[in-house]
N, C-alpha and C positions, 0 to 999 in steps of 0.2 A: 423632765424622758417625755416626750410626745411617744406615748405607746398607743403602734395601728394594731388594730386586729386580727389584721393579715401575714401578720409577719410571724403570727402561730402557729395557723394554718396548716405548712409544712407538720406540724407536730399533732394538732387535737386533727390532722382527720389517722390519725396512723393510736389516740387516746387520752394521749399525755398535758399538755401543761396546756395552759392560755391567764396569764393574768401576775400579780406583784409575787402573790407569797406562793412562787415556783422557785425548786430550790432538786443543786445536787444535778440540773443541765449543764452539756456547755455544747454549747453553739458555732461551727466552720462555717461563716462563711468568706468561697470568693467569687471578688470582682471578678476576673475574666473570664467567666464560664458561663455557658449561653443565660443567657435571660437576667448577668442580678447583675451586669449596670443599676438597668429599668428600678427594678424589685431594690435597689441602698438607696438607690436617691430620689425613690417616690416613695418607697417605702415600709423604709427602718428608717425611723427622726427622734433620735438623739440631741436635743440641746442644750448648745452651751449661753446661754440669755437668750435669743432668737431666733439662734442659729446654727443648723444643724450639723454635726461634726461628722458626722458616715463620711461627708464630699472629700476628707483627707487621712481619712484610717489609714491607714498598708492596703495592701492588694485581699488581701486573709487579714482579718480576724478576728477576734470572738466575742461570744457572750455567755455566761457564766453565768446560770441562774447559783446562787449558793444559798442567803436567808431567806428564810420566809416573813424575816421583819424589813425587808429592804427589795428596793427594784436590783436586779441582775447590773455585772460587774461586764462591763464591756474591756478587753484586753487583744493588744497587739504594739509585739514589735518596731520598734522603731528609731534601732540608732540612741547614739549619742540626737536629745533635743539642741537646738537649735534656738537666742530670739532673730531670727529668719523662718527658720522650719515653716513648713502647715498646717502643720497644727500647735506650735506656739501661742497666740493670741489663741487658741479655744481653751487654753486649759488656762491659760491668767483667767477670763471672764470665767470659769465655771466657779474661779479657785475665792474668788474677789478682789482678781491684783493685787492694788499693792496694798486693801486688809488680809490679804492671806497669810494661812499661821505653815508652819513647819513643822514635824518634831521627824525625828529616826525610828523605822518599821524594826519588826522580828530579826527579823535583816543585817541591821543597820544600810535600810537603802531609809529616803525619802520621802516623808513621804502628804501633803498641802493637801490642805480647806480650805473653808471657806465660811470660819468661824459668826457670821451675819446667817448663816443658812438655818431656818428653824432643825432641827432633828426630824420634825415630821412629813415636810418637806418635803416630798418625795423629787433630785431633782439629780439634777448631778451638780455636784459639787466638792469632789476632794478626789486628785488622782495618785496614786506613787509610781515614781521612776525607780527599774533592777535593775540591773544587770538588760536596757534595750532593751524593755518591754514596759509598757504605763497600764493601769491597770486604774480604771476611770467609773465613780461610783459614785452613791447620793455617802452615804456615811463614814466615816473613813472610819466607824470601828470594825464594816463587814469589809473594808480590802484587809487591813493588819490581819483582819484572822485567816483571809481566805489566802496572804501568801504565808504565815504561821505555820499551814497545815504541810508547804510542803518547802523541800528539799532547795526545787530551783525550779526555776520559770518552765523552761521543760514541764515538768511533773505536774502542768496546772494547763496546763493543754493537755492533755494525753491522752489518746484514748487506745484501747481493747486493738494493738492491727490483728491481734489469730482471730478476734472477732470480726472488728468492721472492714479487714478484708479480705472474707467472706461475699459479700454488699454488693454483689453485678456497678451497682453505681460507684459505686463510690470513688473510683478515681476519678467520672467526668462530673463527680457532681457541686453545683457550686452552694448546697448545705448541705451541711454534714452535721450528726448530733450523734450523742453517744448520755452513756448517764450514767448510774450504780444505785443499788439500792442497798451501801451500805450500813447497818440501824437504821433500817429505814427509813432511806433519810429517802426517795420514791415514793414511797407509803406517807408518808406527810403534806404533800401535795394536792394527796387526790379527795381530802372531802370537801377543801378547801373551792374546787373546781366545781365542784356540782351544782352549785348555784346558778358558772357565768356558763357553762358550756349546754349545748340543747343536742347533744348526743348520750349516749351512755357511754359508759368507764366499767375496765378492766373490775371484776367485784368483790378482790381480795388482793389487793397492792404489791399484798407482802410474799404472793410468791415471785414476783416477779427478780430479778439476780440484777440483772443487764441487759438493756436496751442501748442498740445501735441502729442509729438510721442514713441513709442518704436520699439529696433530694436534685435532681434537674428541674428546672423554668427554664421556659422555653418567653421570647419579649412576642408570646401572645397572650401572655399568661398560658400557660400549660406547667401542670406539676405531674410530674411521672418522682417515684423516690420507694427505697422497702426499706419497711422496720425490719431489724430480728431482734427477738425476746429471747434471752435466756430465762429457764428457771432456775425457783431452788432445788428447785429440786425433780427427779423429772416423770412423780403422779399427776403435776404438771399442766403436764405439754394439756392433752383434751380441754384443760378445765380453758385456760386462753380461748389456744386455738376455735373454742364455743368462745370467750368472749369474744372478739376480733371478728369471726366473724356476722357474729348480731353486728356489732361498730360497725361494722362493715355496709351492714345490709340497710341500717342504720340512714345511713349517711345518704346510699344511693335515693333513698326513698325522698331524704330530705331537697337530691339534690336536681330528681325533677322535677321541683315548681320551677325552677329559676332553668330549668329548660338546661342543665349545666349534663356534659358523658364522663362517666362516673365509671371507673376500671378499680375491681378490687380481684385477691387472692389469697386466701389467707392458708400456710398446710404449714403441717409437722415435718424438721429432719430430729436428726439424732438426737442433735445440739439443741433445738427450740420451734419456735415457733415464725416462719412467717411472713409478712403483708405487704403485697402488690399492691399499690394503687395506679392509679390514672389518675385526673382531677382535670377535664377541660378547659374550666374558668376559676383557680383559686378565687380570682376578685370577689367573687362573683358565686362561688362555696363558700364565703367565712361568715354571711350574715343566716346563712343556714346551720350551722352549728358554733355559730361566739352568740354569747347573748346583749348585748348593747349596746352598752356604756352610758350612765343617762347623770 
């Protein structure tokens, strides 16, 4: 997998994620929405061998940050895969071709993996086929554990509609995200991110119960969207609102250096804290928010 920092700007602007250590977050990408074809094809690279697999994924696909020890899992509803299916040669290549091995997953599904891939090398090398869906990742153990924790495929990529549909961009968004903090799963990623990003984070992530966001991109590389944070208790609303306001002001000041327009608005509702934003160029913003990897 070739990680491109810009794919996470959509979330970094809203405090949460950048890097392999992330967990408990699901991204939904819709290639039919404005600005998304360019975004996915140019900036969202997951390679099988040396070929980017994202062009052959369905219109809607998912990126699931599940394990703190592994890269995210790609998920998509593909139906029955034949030898002539566009995705078939990519799956064969990443799983080792003739050397590929197969085991049975927790629901009787087939899990195929590359036995020659070093376990510490975080590249696409395993996939599972379950009820018309494909789940692609690095370690077969990560994929199997993800599937084991859910009763069916729909449950794996299910957002809390009662929360998400209150976000005004949800219907037209090219990128949607959601995640819950059950057992402090979201909290676990914050410490690892503090050396990777150049903006402050929520001071106490244990105050977060659930997050959901929706973002609209344009061909001109503009990004606008809303993040909704539900606190673990009403007493934390002001703390989260204060943290988000400080984060937003920090971003605004940093983007001045690259002459990138930014607008941000933070406010509380009866249920949670809302952060609305606009960035005039998400590519220019990336260097001001994410520390460059060497």
